[in-house]
N, C-alpha and C positions, 0 to 999 in steps of 0.2 A: 494559760492550764490545757490540754489543747482537749476536743467535740470529746474523743474515749470514755475519755474520764469527766467530763461536764458531763455528760448523758448519764454515766452508771453511778452519781454523782446524784443526781436527779431520781434515778430509778432504785435511789438506798432512803429519801427525805419519804419519812413517817404518810403514808396515808389513808388510814384511819386512826382516831384519839381513844381508842376502843383504855389499853394502858391507861393513858391520862386520865379517863375519864374515869375509872377504875382508883386513880390513887387519892381523888377531886371527895370520891367517895368517902376512903379506905374499909376498901373489898379490894380481893385479892380476886387473881384470875380461876385461883382453884376455888373458892366461890364460889363465879364465875359459871362456872363448869357441870359443881354439882346442878345450880338453875338454869341452864340448858338443856343436860343432859352429853357435855359433848367430857374426849377424854381432855385431862391438863396441860392436855403436847399441844390441840385443834386450840388453846385456847391460848399457849404463846406465843404458836406462831402468830395467830393475826395482834395480839399486842406487838407483838418487837415486825410487822410488815414482813413478813414472811412468807406470808399468804392472806388470801385477803377472801373475809367474811361473805359470801349469797348475801345477795339482798334482805333477803327473807332471815337470815342469821339476822340483819343491824337493823330491820327490827324488834324481831323477838329480844337483843338484846340493847333497845330501846325503852321497850318496855318493861323487862328484867328491872333496869333502871332506874327507869319512872324522867324520863328524858325526852327530847323529839328525836330525831333522828339523826336531821341535819347534824346535830352534835356527834354526832359518833366521823364525822369526814372532815377529814382537811380541808381545808379553800384551796383551791386551785388556784386562783384569780385574788390580788385585794381590792375591794369593792371600795369606790368612792365614789360619796351622793353628792 
């Protein structure tokens, strides 16, 4: 695997977990867009990780979903204790 391919693959990996959390809670991106007052297109781009929400938006999403904001962020490293 060449360097460019690895770089692109890494960039395509999920960096937020909004889509996963919505699925776990059996909620839709349309429901979230109505609660946030954002367009469905914006929420869709967040869910597909094409665009990342601001930290303020992540806090707002976490509050609406009644979870900690860290649950919305994909880990970058595996932690071992």
